[in-house]
N, C-alpha and C positions, 0 to 999 in steps of 0.2 A: 504493500499501499503507499508505504514511502518513497521507492520511484515513482509511484503516478502522480502521486504530490507533488514532488518535485520537477518530471515533466511540465504539468497541467500550467505550473507556477510560470518556469523559466519562459515557457512556449508559448500560454496563455492560450494552450488548447482546451475548445469547450467541451465542455461533461461527456458529453456523447464521442467524442470524440477517444477522452481521454477511454473513457471506459470501453470501445471498440479497436483499441492496439494491440495486435500481438504478437509473438514472440516470431514468425519467420518475417517480421519487418524487423527485428533488430540484428543489424550488423554489428558486434564487438569492435571486429578487426578495422572495419571499414570507421567505426563512430560515428554511424546512422542509423535512423529510425524512421522506418517508410509509414505515416499516417491516409491509411487506401479506406478503413468503416467507422462506422460509429453506431452507439446503441443508439433506439431511438423508441417511443412510446406510438403506439397508433391503437385505433379501437378494433376489440377483439368480435370479430362479428361472426361469430362461434354462435347459434341457438344453442342459449339454456346456459350461456358459460358463466361461473361464478365472479368471471370481474369485466370489466365494462373496457379494461385494457390489457395493452401485453406489451410487453418489449422482443423487440430486432434486432438484428446485427443485421447494419445492409453497408452496401456501397457508397461511398459519397456522391456526391451529384454530382458535383462539375467537376474539370479536372486542375483546376486552379487550387479545389482544397485536397484533393490530392497531393499529398509530398514527402519531400525527402527532409527530414531533420537532422543536423551536423550538430552532434552531442558532444560533452566535453568530457574529457578523461574522467573528470569526478561522478557526471551522470552515466557515466560507461558502467563504473565499476557501481555504482549504486544499482543497475539495472540487471547487471554481474549475481550480485549479492540477491537480491530479488528472482532474481528465476532458479539460484538455488533454493531460499527458500522456497518456493513453489514448489519444487522439483520433490524436493523432503517433504511437504505435505502433502503431496499427490503419493506419495510411497506409502507414508503411514498411512492415508485415508485406504489405500487397497490392500492393507494388511489388515484393517479392522471387518 
């Protein structure tokens, strides 16, 4: 979560863009991160659904919105640490 907040603050990412970031867009060797997707809320059109809206992951609308961010070495380190913690949590969840 710390890495996500840092990215949002440093680059002024919208909430949906920050939540739509994916690990395959992160290149630690090049020090870049691609912004290609966003999480957004849409109407739930399923009859009898419990909730009126739902969250979906979708590509960004315009070419200009899709961009590559150049990361500082500190941000690269923060994201590497976050990915390692994320992977450890996933392994732990799989063992339960």
